[in-house]
PDB file of N, CA, C and O in Angstrom:
ATOM      1  N   UNK A   1       0.842  -1.181   0.000  1.00  0.00           N
ATOM      2  CA  UNK A   1       0.000   0.000   0.000  1.00  0.00           C
ATOM      3  C   UNK A   1       0.882   1.237   0.000  1.00  0.00           C
ATOM      4  O   UNK A   1       1.864   1.297   0.740  1.00  0.00           O
ATOM      5  N   UNK A   2       0.545   2.222  -0.820  1.00  0.00           N
ATOM      6  CA  UNK A   2       1.370   3.407  -0.964  1.00  0.00           C
ATOM      7  C   UNK A   2       0.792   4.568  -0.160  1.00  0.00           C
ATOM      8  O   UNK A   2      -0.426   4.713  -0.056  1.00  0.00           O
ATOM      9  N   UNK A   3       1.672   5.393   0.407  1.00  0.00           N
ATOM     10  CA  UNK A   3       1.229   6.554   1.186  1.00  0.00           C
ATOM     11  C   UNK A   3       0.669   7.618   0.236  1.00  0.00           C
ATOM     12  O   UNK A   3       1.086   7.722  -0.918  1.00  0.00           O
ATOM     13  N   UNK A   4      -0.280   8.403   0.745  1.00  0.00           N
ATOM     14  CA  UNK A   4      -0.905   9.443  -0.068  1.00  0.00           C
ATOM     15  C   UNK A   4      -0.030  10.679  -0.210  1.00  0.00           C
ATOM     16  O   UNK A   4      -0.059  11.337  -1.250  1.00  0.00           O
ATOM     17  N   UNK A   5       0.754  11.008   0.828  1.00  0.00           N
ATOM     18  CA  UNK A   5       1.552  12.231   0.816  1.00  0.00           C
ATOM     19  C   UNK A   5       2.947  12.009   0.261  1.00  0.00           C
ATOM     20  O   UNK A   5       3.324  10.888  -0.079  1.00  0.00           O
ATOM     21  N   UNK A   6       3.717  13.105   0.174  1.00  0.00           N
ATOM     22  CA  UNK A   6       5.102  12.991  -0.303  1.00  0.00           C
ATOM     23  C   UNK A   6       5.940  12.161   0.660  1.00  0.00           C
ATOM     24  O   UNK A   6       5.738  12.206   1.874  1.00  0.00           O
ATOM     25  N   UNK A   7       6.872  11.412   0.112  1.00  0.00           N
ATOM     26  CA  UNK A   7       7.682  10.519   0.921  1.00  0.00           C
ATOM     27  C   UNK A   7       8.938  11.224   1.419  1.00  0.00           C
ATOM     28  O   UNK A   7       9.426  12.164   0.791  1.00  0.00           O
ATOM     29  N   UNK A   8       9.446  10.766   2.539  1.00  0.00           N
ATOM     30  CA  UNK A   8      10.683  11.286   3.112  1.00  0.00           C
ATOM     31  C   UNK A   8      11.864  10.483   2.580  1.00  0.00           C
ATOM     32  O   UNK A   8      11.689   9.421   1.983  1.00  0.00           O
ATOM     33  N   UNK A   9      13.067  11.005   2.804  1.00  0.00           N
ATOM     34  CA  UNK A   9      14.293  10.340   2.359  1.00  0.00           C
ATOM     35  C   UNK A   9      15.138   9.982   3.573  1.00  0.00           C
ATOM     36  O   UNK A   9      15.177  10.713   4.563  1.00  0.00           O
ATOM     37  N   UNK A  10      15.804   8.856   3.476  1.00  0.00           N
ATOM     38  CA  UNK A  10      16.733   8.469   4.526  1.00  0.00           C
ATOM     39  C   UNK A  10      18.145   8.620   3.985  1.00  0.00           C
ATOM     40  O   UNK A  10      18.466   8.113   2.910  1.00  0.00           O
ATOM     41  N   UNK A  11      18.990   9.326   4.741  1.00  0.00           N
ATOM     42  CA  UNK A  11      20.395   9.483   4.380  1.00  0.00           C
ATOM     43  C   UNK A  11      21.205   9.188   5.639  1.00  0.00           C
ATOM     44  O   UNK A  11      21.133   9.925   6.622  1.00  0.00           O
ATOM     45  N   UNK A  12      21.965   8.118   5.597  1.00  0.00           N
ATOM     46  CA  UNK A  12      22.670   7.683   6.808  1.00  0.00           C
ATOM     47  C   UNK A  12      21.652   7.238   7.838  1.00  0.00           C
ATOM     48  O   UNK A  12      20.815   6.380   7.558  1.00  0.00           O
ATOM     49  N   UNK A  13      21.717   7.808   9.012  1.00  0.00           N
ATOM     50  CA  UNK A  13      20.763   7.470  10.083  1.00  0.00           C
ATOM     51  C   UNK A  13      19.655   8.485  10.247  1.00  0.00           C
ATOM     52  O   UNK A  13      18.842   8.369  11.164  1.00  0.00           O
ATOM     53  N   UNK A  14      19.605   9.489   9.368  1.00  0.00           N
ATOM     54  CA  UNK A  14      18.617  10.562   9.496  1.00  0.00           C
ATOM     55  C   UNK A  14      17.567  10.486   8.395  1.00  0.00           C
ATOM     56  O   UNK A  14      17.817   9.969   7.306  1.00  0.00           O
ATOM     57  N   UNK A  15      16.397  11.008   8.704  1.00  0.00           N
ATOM     58  CA  UNK A  15      15.315  11.123   7.743  1.00  0.00           C
ATOM     59  C   UNK A  15      15.125  12.594   7.402  1.00  0.00           C
ATOM     60  O   UNK A  15      15.244  13.455   8.273  1.00  0.00           O
ATOM     61  N   UNK A  16      14.831  12.884   6.145  1.00  0.00           N
ATOM     62  CA  UNK A  16      14.599  14.245   5.682  1.00  0.00           C
ATOM     63  C   UNK A  16      13.259  14.299   4.968  1.00  0.00           C
ATOM     64  O   UNK A  16      12.888  13.369   4.252  1.00  0.00           O
ATOM     65  N   UNK A  17      12.539  15.389   5.168  1.00  0.00           N
ATOM     66  CA  UNK A  17      11.231  15.561   4.548  1.00  0.00           C
ATOM     67  C   UNK A  17      11.374  15.869   3.066  1.00  0.00           C
ATOM     68  O   UNK A  17      12.432  16.306   2.615  1.00  0.00           O
ATOM     69  N   UNK A  18      10.306  15.641   2.311  1.00  0.00           N
ATOM     70  CA  UNK A  18      10.282  15.972   0.900  1.00  0.00           C
ATOM     71  C   UNK A  18      10.600  17.460   0.728  1.00  0.00           C
ATOM     72  O   UNK A  18      10.069  18.293   1.463  1.00  0.00           O
ATOM     73  N   UNK A  19      11.458  17.798  -0.231  1.00  0.00           N
ATOM     74  CA  UNK A  19      11.914  19.160  -0.544  1.00  0.00           C
ATOM     75  C   UNK A  19      12.889  19.740   0.480  1.00  0.00           C
ATOM     76  O   UNK A  19      13.280  20.900   0.347  1.00  0.00           O
ATOM     77  N   UNK A  20      13.289  18.990   1.478  1.00  0.00           N
ATOM     78  CA  UNK A  20      14.275  19.465   2.447  1.00  0.00           C
ATOM     79  C   UNK A  20      15.678  19.289   1.859  1.00  0.00           C
ATOM     80  O   UNK A  20      15.941  18.321   1.144  1.00  0.00           O
ATOM     81  N   UNK A  21      16.582  20.238   2.167  1.00  0.00           N
ATOM     82  CA  UNK A  21      17.963  20.130   1.691  1.00  0.00           C
ATOM     83  C   UNK A  21      18.912  20.151   2.884  1.00  0.00           C
ATOM     84  O   UNK A  21      18.573  20.658   3.953  1.00  0.00           O
ATOM     85  N   UNK A  22      20.117  19.588   2.686  1.00  0.00           N
ATOM     86  CA  UNK A  22      21.103  19.493   3.751  1.00  0.00           C
ATOM     87  C   UNK A  22      22.491  19.265   3.168  1.00  0.00           C
ATOM     88  O   UNK A  22      22.640  18.852   2.018  1.00  0.00           O
ATOM     89  N   UNK A  23      23.507  19.546   3.989  1.00  0.00           N
ATOM     90  CA  UNK A  23      24.883  19.193   3.654  1.00  0.00           C
ATOM     91  C   UNK A  23      25.133  17.845   4.317  1.00  0.00           C
ATOM     92  O   UNK A  23      24.967  17.724   5.531  1.00  0.00           O
ATOM     93  N   UNK A  24      25.526  16.834   3.556  1.00  0.00           N
ATOM     94  CA  UNK A  24      25.695  15.509   4.147  1.00  0.00           C
ATOM     95  C   UNK A  24      26.884  15.457   5.110  1.00  0.00           C
ATOM     96  O   UNK A  24      27.866  16.182   4.950  1.00  0.00           O
ATOM     97  N   UNK A  25      26.774  14.601   6.091  1.00  0.00           N
ATOM     98  CA  UNK A  25      27.860  14.342   7.029  1.00  0.00           C
ATOM     99  C   UNK A  25      28.399  12.953   6.725  1.00  0.00           C
ATOM    100  O   UNK A  25      27.657  11.971   6.742  1.00  0.00           O
ATOM    101  N   UNK A  26      29.693  12.878   6.447  1.00  0.00           N
ATOM    102  CA  UNK A  26      30.320  11.623   6.059  1.00  0.00           C
ATOM    103  C   UNK A  26      31.462  11.311   7.031  1.00  0.00           C
ATOM    104  O   UNK A  26      32.504  11.965   6.983  1.00  0.00           O
ATOM    105  N   UNK A  27      31.278  10.317   7.915  1.00  0.00           N
ATOM    106  CA  UNK A  27      32.362   9.964   8.832  1.00  0.00           C
ATOM    107  C   UNK A  27      33.542   9.407   8.052  1.00  0.00           C
ATOM    108  O   UNK A  27      33.300   8.693   7.079  1.00  0.00           O
ATOM    109  N   UNK A  28      34.746   9.661   8.381  1.00  0.00           N
ATOM    110  CA  UNK A  28      35.249  10.465   9.503  1.00  0.00           C
ATOM    111  C   UNK A  28      35.497  11.915   9.126  1.00  0.00           C
ATOM    112  O   UNK A  28      36.134  12.645   9.886  1.00  0.00           O
ATOM    113  N   UNK A  29      34.997  12.360   7.945  1.00  0.00           N
ATOM    114  CA  UNK A  29      35.299  13.705   7.460  1.00  0.00           C
ATOM    115  C   UNK A  29      34.395  14.783   8.028  1.00  0.00           C
ATOM    116  O   UNK A  29      34.787  15.950   8.060  1.00  0.00           O
ATOM    117  N   UNK A  30      33.206  14.432   8.475  1.00  0.00           N
ATOM    118  CA  UNK A  30      32.264  15.406   9.015  1.00  0.00           C
ATOM    119  C   UNK A  30      31.366  15.974   7.926  1.00  0.00           C
ATOM    120  O   UNK A  30      31.156  15.345   6.888  1.00  0.00           O
ATOM    121  N   UNK A  31      30.837  17.172   8.172  1.00  0.00           N
ATOM    122  CA  UNK A  31      29.903  17.795   7.243  1.00  0.00           C
ATOM    123  C   UNK A  31      30.624  18.228   5.965  1.00  0.00           C
ATOM    124  O   UNK A  31      31.679  18.860   6.014  1.00  0.00           O
ATOM    125  N   UNK A  32      30.044  17.880   4.844  1.00  0.00           N
ATOM    126  CA  UNK A  32      30.609  18.199   3.533  1.00  0.00           C
ATOM    127  C   UNK A  32      29.941  19.482   3.029  1.00  0.00           C
ATOM    128  O   UNK A  32      28.916  19.421   2.350  1.00  0.00           O
ATOM    129  N   UNK A  33      30.514  20.633   3.355  1.00  0.00           N
ATOM    130  CA  UNK A  33      29.911  21.930   3.043  1.00  0.00           C
ATOM    131  C   UNK A  33      29.821  22.218   1.549  1.00  0.00           C
ATOM    132  O   UNK A  33      29.006  23.041   1.131  1.00  0.00           O
ATOM    133  N   UNK A  34      30.641  21.555   0.740  1.00  0.00           N
ATOM    134  CA  UNK A  34      30.652  21.818  -0.706  1.00  0.00           C
ATOM    135  C   UNK A  34      29.674  20.928  -1.465  1.00  0.00           C
ATOM    136  O   UNK A  34      29.584  21.006  -2.690  1.00  0.00           O
ATOM    137  N   UNK A  35      28.943  20.081  -0.743  1.00  0.00           N
ATOM    138  CA  UNK A  35      27.958  19.191  -1.357  1.00  0.00           C
ATOM    139  C   UNK A  35      26.588  19.502  -0.760  1.00  0.00           C
ATOM    140  O   UNK A  35      26.452  19.655   0.454  1.00  0.00           O
ATOM    141  N   UNK A  36      25.593  19.593  -1.607  1.00  0.00           N
ATOM    142  CA  UNK A  36      24.226  19.841  -1.156  1.00  0.00           C
ATOM    143  C   UNK A  36      23.360  18.671  -1.590  1.00  0.00           C
ATOM    144  O   UNK A  36      23.390  18.267  -2.752  1.00  0.00           O
ATOM    145  N   UNK A  37      22.596  18.131  -0.663  1.00  0.00           N
ATOM    146  CA  UNK A  37      21.651  17.050  -0.960  1.00  0.00           C
ATOM    147  C   UNK A  37      20.238  17.566  -0.726  1.00  0.00           C
ATOM    148  O   UNK A  37      20.027  18.490   0.059  1.00  0.00           O
ATOM    149  N   UNK A  38      19.276  16.962  -1.412  1.00  0.00           N
ATOM    150  CA  UNK A  38      17.882  17.312  -1.205  1.00  0.00           C
ATOM    151  C   UNK A  38      17.022  16.090  -1.467  1.00  0.00           C
ATOM    152  O   UNK A  38      17.418  15.161  -2.172  1.00  0.00           O
ATOM    153  N   UNK A  39      15.839  16.118  -0.882  1.00  0.00           N
ATOM    154  CA  UNK A  39      14.900  15.007  -0.968  1.00  0.00           C
ATOM    155  C   UNK A  39      13.801  15.359  -1.969  1.00  0.00           C
ATOM    156  O   UNK A  39      13.157  16.403  -1.861  1.00  0.00           O
ATOM    157  N   UNK A  40      13.596  14.468  -2.947  1.00  0.00           N
ATOM    158  CA  UNK A  40      12.553  14.669  -3.952  1.00  0.00           C
ATOM    159  C   UNK A  40      11.722  13.391  -4.029  1.00  0.00           C
ATOM    160  O   UNK A  40      12.173  12.386  -4.579  1.00  0.00           O
ATOM    161  N   UNK A  41      10.523  13.430  -3.484  1.00  0.00           N
ATOM    162  CA  UNK A  41       9.583  12.302  -3.542  1.00  0.00           C
ATOM    163  C   UNK A  41      10.211  10.983  -3.108  1.00  0.00           C
ATOM    164  O   UNK A  41      10.020   9.955  -3.758  1.00  0.00           O
ATOM    165  N   UNK A  42      10.953  11.015  -2.016  1.00  0.00           N
ATOM    166  CA  UNK A  42      11.524   9.793  -1.469  1.00  0.00           C
ATOM    167  C   UNK A  42      12.888   9.422  -2.024  1.00  0.00           C
ATOM    168  O   UNK A  42      13.459   8.412  -1.613  1.00  0.00           O
ATOM    169  N   UNK A  43      13.429  10.214  -2.951  1.00  0.00           N
ATOM    170  CA  UNK A  43      14.744   9.942  -3.522  1.00  0.00           C
ATOM    171  C   UNK A  43      15.714  11.049  -3.141  1.00  0.00           C
ATOM    172  O   UNK A  43      15.391  12.232  -3.247  1.00  0.00           O
ATOM    173  N   UNK A  44      16.918  10.655  -2.693  1.00  0.00           N
ATOM    174  CA  UNK A  44      17.948  11.612  -2.330  1.00  0.00           C
ATOM    175  C   UNK A  44      18.793  11.946  -3.548  1.00  0.00           C
ATOM    176  O   UNK A  44      19.244  11.055  -4.268  1.00  0.00           O
ATOM    177  N   UNK A  45      19.000  13.227  -3.769  1.00  0.00           N
ATOM    178  CA  UNK A  45      19.858  13.721  -4.850  1.00  0.00           C
ATOM    179  C   UNK A  45      20.933  14.588  -4.221  1.00  0.00           C
ATOM    180  O   UNK A  45      20.633  15.404  -3.349  1.00  0.00           O
ATOM    181  N   UNK A  46      22.183  14.427  -4.647  1.00  0.00           N
ATOM    182  CA  UNK A  46      23.280  15.228  -4.124  1.00  0.00           C
ATOM    183  C   UNK A  46      24.089  15.796  -5.278  1.00  0.00           C
ATOM    184  O   UNK A  46      24.214  15.176  -6.335  1.00  0.00           O
ATOM    185  N   UNK A  47      24.639  16.996  -5.057  1.00  0.00           N
ATOM    186  CA  UNK A  47      25.458  17.629  -6.087  1.00  0.00           C
ATOM    187  C   UNK A  47      26.546  18.458  -5.428  1.00  0.00           C
ATOM    188  O   UNK A  47      26.299  19.186  -4.467  1.00  0.00           O
ATOM    189  N   UNK A  48      27.757  18.334  -5.963  1.00  0.00           N
ATOM    190  CA  UNK A  48      28.874  19.147  -5.507  1.00  0.00           C
ATOM    191  C   UNK A  48      28.727  20.550  -6.085  1.00  0.00           C
ATOM    192  O   UNK A  48      28.303  20.713  -7.229  1.00  0.00           O
ATOM    193  N   UNK A  49      29.080  21.567  -5.288  1.00  0.00           N
ATOM    194  CA  UNK A  49      29.012  22.942  -5.764  1.00  0.00           C
ATOM    195  C   UNK A  49      29.958  23.112  -6.940  1.00  0.00           C
ATOM    196  O   UNK A  49      31.126  22.732  -6.858  1.00  0.00           O
ATOM    197  N   UNK A  50      29.467  23.678  -8.029  1.00  0.00           N
ATOM    198  CA  UNK A  50      30.295  23.897  -9.208  1.00  0.00           C
ATOM    199  C   UNK A  50      30.997  25.240  -9.084  1.00  0.00           C
ATOM    200  O   UNK A  50      30.396  26.242  -8.697  1.00  0.00           O
ATOM    201  N   UNK A  51      32.266  25.240  -9.417  1.00  0.00           N
ATOM    202  CA  UNK A  51      33.081  26.448  -9.313  1.00  0.00           C
ATOM    203  C   UNK A  51      33.672  26.786 -10.681  1.00  0.00           C
ATOM    204  O   UNK A  51      34.098  25.893 -11.414  1.00  0.00           O
ATOM    205  N   UNK A  52      33.697  28.079 -11.025  1.00  0.00           N
ATOM    206  CA  UNK A  52      34.349  28.458 -12.274  1.00  0.00           C
ATOM    207  C   UNK A  52      35.856  28.287 -12.123  1.00  0.00           C
ATOM    208  O   UNK A  52      36.383  28.450 -11.022  1.00  0.00           O
ATOM    209  N   UNK A  53      36.557  27.964 -13.200  1.00  0.00           N
ATOM    210  CA  UNK A  53      38.009  27.797 -13.090  1.00  0.00           C
ATOM    211  C   UNK A  53      38.687  29.135 -12.777  1.00  0.00           C
ATOM    212  O   UNK A  53      38.289  30.176 -13.300  1.00  0.00           O
ATOM    213  N   UNK A  54      39.705  29.097 -11.930  1.00  0.00           N
ATOM    214  CA  UNK A  54      40.460  30.300 -11.591  1.00  0.00           C
ATOM    215  C   UNK A  54      41.473  30.565 -12.702  1.00  0.00           C
ATOM    216  O   UNK A  54      42.204  29.663 -13.110  1.00  0.00           O
ATOM    217  N   UNK A  55      41.512  31.789 -13.183  1.00  0.00           N
ATOM    218  CA  UNK A  55      42.381  32.139 -14.305  1.00  0.00           C
ATOM    219  C   UNK A  55      43.669  32.811 -13.820  1.00  0.00           C
ATOM    220  O   UNK A  55      44.027  33.892 -14.288  1.00  0.00           O
ATOM    221  N   UNK A  56      44.361  32.164 -12.878  1.00  0.00           N
ATOM    222  CA  UNK A  56      45.622  32.700 -12.385  1.00  0.00           C
ATOM    223  C   UNK A  56      46.532  31.539 -11.998  1.00  0.00           C
ATOM    224  O   UNK A  56      46.085  30.397 -11.893  1.00  0.00           O
ATOM    225  N   UNK A  57      47.797  31.837 -11.789  1.00  0.00           N
ATOM    226  CA  UNK A  57      48.787  30.790 -11.505  1.00  0.00           C
ATOM    227  C   UNK A  57      48.647  30.202 -10.105  1.00  0.00           C
ATOM    228  O   UNK A  57      48.851  29.002  -9.919  1.00  0.00           O
ATOM    229  N   UNK A  58      48.305  31.020  -9.125  1.00  0.00           N
ATOM    230  CA  UNK A  58      48.216  30.505  -7.742  1.00  0.00           C
ATOM    231  C   UNK A  58      46.927  30.970  -7.078  1.00  0.00           C
ATOM    232  O   UNK A  58      46.937  31.924  -6.301  1.00  0.00           O
ATOM    233  N   UNK A  59      45.824  30.305  -7.377  1.00  0.00           N
ATOM    234  CA  UNK A  59      44.541  30.688  -6.763  1.00  0.00           C
ATOM    235  C   UNK A  59      44.503  30.328  -5.279  1.00  0.00           C
ATOM    236  O   UNK A  59      45.225  29.442  -4.823  1.00  0.00           O
ATOM    237  N   UNK A  60      43.653  31.027  -4.537  1.00  0.00           N
ATOM    238  CA  UNK A  60      43.478  30.788  -3.103  1.00  0.00           C
ATOM    239  C   UNK A  60      41.990  30.684  -2.797  1.00  0.00           C
ATOM    240  O   UNK A  60      41.155  31.165  -3.562  1.00  0.00           O
ATOM    241  N   UNK A  61      41.671  30.060  -1.687  1.00  0.00           N
ATOM    242  CA  UNK A  61      40.272  29.945  -1.260  1.00  0.00           C
ATOM    243  C   UNK A  61      39.946  31.142  -0.368  1.00  0.00           C
ATOM    244  O   UNK A  61      40.440  31.253   0.754  1.00  0.00           O
ATOM    245  N   UNK A  62      39.104  32.036  -0.892  1.00  0.00           N
ATOM    246  CA  UNK A  62      38.682  33.219  -0.134  1.00  0.00           C
ATOM    247  C   UNK A  62      37.164  33.291  -0.179  1.00  0.00           C
ATOM    248  O   UNK A  62      36.561  32.918  -1.186  1.00  0.00           O
ATOM    249  N   UNK A  63      36.557  33.748   0.858  1.00  0.00           N
ATOM    250  CA  UNK A  63      35.104  33.932   0.954  1.00  0.00           C
ATOM    251  C   UNK A  63      34.335  32.608   0.861  1.00  0.00           C
ATOM    252  O   UNK A  63      33.485  32.329   1.706  1.00  0.00           O
ATOM    253  N   UNK A  64      34.621  31.807  -0.141  1.00  0.00           N
ATOM    254  CA  UNK A  64      33.925  30.551  -0.345  1.00  0.00           C
ATOM    255  C   UNK A  64      34.932  29.396  -0.184  1.00  0.00           C
ATOM    256  O   UNK A  64      35.818  29.240  -1.024  1.00  0.00           O
ATOM    257  N   UNK A  65      34.812  28.598   0.865  1.00  0.00           N
ATOM    258  CA  UNK A  65      35.793  27.528   1.093  1.00  0.00           C
ATOM    259  C   UNK A  65      35.755  26.410   0.040  1.00  0.00           C
ATOM    260  O   UNK A  65      36.648  25.564   0.016  1.00  0.00           O
ATOM    261  N   UNK A  66      34.746  26.394  -0.821  1.00  0.00           N
ATOM    262  CA  UNK A  66      34.623  25.345  -1.829  1.00  0.00           C
ATOM    263  C   UNK A  66      35.298  25.716  -3.149  1.00  0.00           C
ATOM    264  O   UNK A  66      35.673  24.831  -3.919  1.00  0.00           O
ATOM    265  N   UNK A  67      35.455  26.997  -3.416  1.00  0.00           N
ATOM    266  CA  UNK A  67      35.990  27.431  -4.699  1.00  0.00           C
ATOM    267  C   UNK A  67      37.248  28.282  -4.517  1.00  0.00           C
ATOM    268  O   UNK A  67      37.393  29.008  -3.534  1.00  0.00           O
ATOM    269  N   UNK A  68      38.145  28.173  -5.486  1.00  0.00           N
ATOM    270  CA  UNK A  68      39.354  29.001  -5.458  1.00  0.00           C
ATOM    271  C   UNK A  68      39.131  30.248  -6.306  1.00  0.00           C
ATOM    272  O   UNK A  68      38.386  30.224  -7.286  1.00  0.00           O
ATOM    273  N   UNK A  69      39.792  31.344  -5.911  1.00  0.00           N
ATOM    274  CA  UNK A  69      39.718  32.607  -6.646  1.00  0.00           C
ATOM    275  C   UNK A  69      41.119  33.190  -6.722  1.00  0.00           C
ATOM    276  O   UNK A  69      41.998  32.846  -5.932  1.00  0.00           O
ATOM    277  N   UNK A  70      41.307  34.065  -7.674  1.00  0.00           N
ATOM    278  CA  UNK A  70      42.600  34.737  -7.791  1.00  0.00           C
ATOM    279  C   UNK A  70      42.727  35.795  -6.705  1.00  0.00           C
ATOM    280  O   UNK A  70      41.739  36.389  -6.274  1.00  0.00           O
ATOM    281  N   UNK A  71      43.952  36.016  -6.277  1.00  0.00           N
ATOM    282  CA  UNK A  71      44.191  36.999  -5.200  1.00  0.00           C
ATOM    283  C   UNK A  71      44.083  38.409  -5.688  1.00  0.00           C
ATOM    284  O   UNK A  71      44.255  39.347  -4.910  1.00  0.00           O
TER     285      UNK A  71
END
């Protein structure tokens, strides 16, 4: 028998509601801030943050810890 409402998603030991988003926690690394997951009708979808390529010889991570930028 199928439920009438939107289904939740299970990721690891936690449950997330339909349309809820989160940064996954992966032991032993902890929370993955550069990856965003979300629940869509009972299915978990995850995507790494896309960053434009840095157009310099020695880019650094400023403001955004997931992407490098030129100094």
